[in-house]
C-alpha positions in Angstrom: -10.3 8.0 -33.7 -8.6 5.4 -35.9 -9.1 5.7 -39.6 -7.8 3.0 -41.9 -7.4 3.3 -45.6 -10.1 1.7 -47.8 -7.5 -0.9 -48.9 -6.9 -1.8 -45.2 -10.7 -2.1 -44.6 -10.9 -4.4 -47.7 -8.1 -6.6 -46.4 -9.8 -6.8 -43.0 -13.1 -7.7 -44.7 -11.4 -10.5 -46.7 -9.6 -11.9 -43.7 -12.8 -11.8 -41.7 -14.6 -13.6 -44.4 -11.9 -16.2 -44.7 -12.2 -16.9 -40.9 -16.0 -17.1 -41.1 -16.8 -13.7 -39.6 -19.6 -11.8 -41.3 -20.9 -8.3 -40.6 -24.4 -7.0 -41.0 -23.2 -3.8 -42.7 -20.1 -2.1 -44.0 -20.3 0.3 -41.1 -20.2 -2.6 -38.6 -17.2 -4.1 -40.4 -15.3 -0.8 -40.3 -16.1 -0.3 -36.6 -14.7 -3.8 -35.9 -11.6 -3.1 -37.8 -11.1 0.2 -36.0 -11.7 -1.5 -32.6 -9.1 -4.1 -33.5 -6.5 -1.4 -34.4 -7.2 0.4 -31.1 -6.8 -2.8 -29.2 -3.5 -3.6 -31.0 -2.2 -0.1 -30.1 -3.1 -0.6 -26.4 -1.4 -4.0 -26.4 1.6 -2.6 -28.3 2.0 0.2 -25.7 1.7 -2.3 -22.8 4.4 -4.5 -24.4 6.7 -1.6 -24.9 6.1 -0.5 -21.2 6.9 -4.0 -20.0 10.1 -4.1 -22.1 11.1 -0.8 -20.6 10.5 -2.1 -17.1 12.6 -5.2 -17.9 15.4 -3.0 -19.3 15.3 -0.9 -16.1 15.5 -4.1 -14.1 18.8 -4.8 -15.7 20.1 -1.7 -14.0 18.2 -2.1 -10.7 18.4 -5.9 -10.3 16.7 -5.8 -6.8 13.7 -4.1 -8.3 12.2 -0.6 -8.0 9.1 1.2 -6.8 6.4 1.5 -9.4 3.1 3.5 -9.3 0.0 1.3 -9.0 -2.3 3.1 -11.5 -4.7 0.1 -11.4 -2.1 -2.7 -11.8 -2.9 -6.0 -10.2 -0.5 -7.6 -7.7 1.0 -10.7 -9.2 0.7 -12.5 -5.9 -2.6 -11.6 -4.2 -4.4 -10.2 -7.2 -5.4 -7.0 -5.5 -5.6 -3.8 -7.5 -3.1 -1.1 -6.6 -4.4 2.3 -7.4 -3.1 5.3 -5.5 -0.2 3.6 -3.7 3.1 2.4 -5.1 4.0 -1.2 -5.6 7.2 -3.0 -6.3 8.5 -4.4 -9.6 11.2 -7.1 -9.6 12.0 -10.3 -11.4 8.7 -11.7 -10.1 6.7 -8.9 -11.6 4.6 -6.2 -10.0 3.4 -6.7 -6.4 1.6 -4.6 -3.8 3.8 -3.6 -0.9 2.1 -6.1 1.5 3.1 -9.0 -0.8 6.5 -7.5 -1.4 7.1 -7.4 2.4 5.9 -11.1 2.6 8.4 -12.1 -0.1 11.2 -10.1 1.5 10.6 -11.8 4.8 10.4 -15.2 3.1 6.8 -15.9 4.3 5.7 -16.3 0.7 8.0 -17.6 -2.1 8.3 -14.9 -4.8 8.1 -17.7 -7.4 4.4 -17.9 -6.8 3.9 -14.5 -8.4 1.9 -14.7 -11.6 0.3 -18.1 -10.8 -2.9 -16.9 -12.4 -4.1 -20.5 -13.2 -3.7 -21.5 -9.6 -1.4 -24.3 -10.3 0.8 -23.7 -7.2 -1.4 -21.6 -5.0 -4.7 -19.8 -4.6 -6.1 -17.1 -2.3 -8.8 -18.1 0.2 -11.3 -15.8 -1.6 -10.5 -17.3 -5.0 -10.9 -20.8 -3.6 -14.3 -19.9 -2.1 -15.5 -18.6 -5.5 -14.3 -21.7 -7.3 -15.8 -24.1 -4.7 -19.0 -22.1 -4.4 -18.8 -21.6 -0.7 -18.5 -18.5 1.5 -14.9 -17.4 2.3 -15.7 -17.8 6.0 -16.0 -21.6 5.4 -12.5 -21.6 4.0 -11.2 -19.5 6.9 -12.9 -21.9 9.3 -11.0 -24.9 7.8 -7.8 -22.9 8.0 -8.3 -22.0 11.6 -9.1 -25.7 12.3 -5.8 -26.7 10.6 -7.5 -28.8 8.0 -6.2 -26.5 5.3 -2.7 -25.0 5.7 -2.4 -21.4 4.6 0.1 -18.6 4.8 -1.3 -15.1 5.5 0.2 -12.2 3.7 0.6 -9.4 6.4 -2.5 -7.1 6.1 -3.6 -9.3 3.2 -5.3 -12.5 2.2 -4.5 -16.1 3.1 -2.6 -17.9 0.4 -3.1 -21.7 0.2 -0.1 -23.4 -1.3 -0.4 -26.7 -3.1 2.9 -27.9 -1.6 1.7 -27.2 1.9 -1.5 -29.3 1.4 -0.2 -32.4 -0.2 -2.7 -35.3 0.3 -5.5 -32.9 1.3 -8.6 -33.0 -0.8 -9.6 -29.4 -0.2 -12.7 -29.6 -2.4 -14.0 -32.6 -0.5 -13.5 -30.6 2.7 -15.4 -27.7 1.3 -18.1 -29.9 0.0 -18.5 -31.3 3.5 -18.7 -27.7 4.8 -21.3 -26.9 2.2 -23.5 -29.8 3.4 -22.9 -29.2 7.1 
């Protein structure tokens, strides 16, 4: 349990008030301050762990095996729990995605494209477009959407492979049809 000094609680209260945050009680304010400190400790540990991985990468420039422990793959987004993944200059990846990058089926530079500026998985596209993933797969099989499949994994739709294709219009047509 985090316990701040009364002086720290007062500073937190003043900063909160200055930013327009009010609390119903002193207890609620202290709980918020304690929660913020716990969050900062978690973020600090995550940052130190990431710096340690980057330091290790200087010694092992091709990357290294890393236990999953609930990490998300930087390419397909899947959670890696019990198995190992791979950490390299592109970040942490599941072994399926690492294999696809090694075999040059998928560019490693797409890792970490969380805003979908360069690529999107078929399942993420279906969620964004509000259609079932089977509709996206149907358009892929028909060749209307070009996609690359990660071995034993999802389809990845790259923007550069679909230049001039209005994917959302295609999906809208599928939704109506």
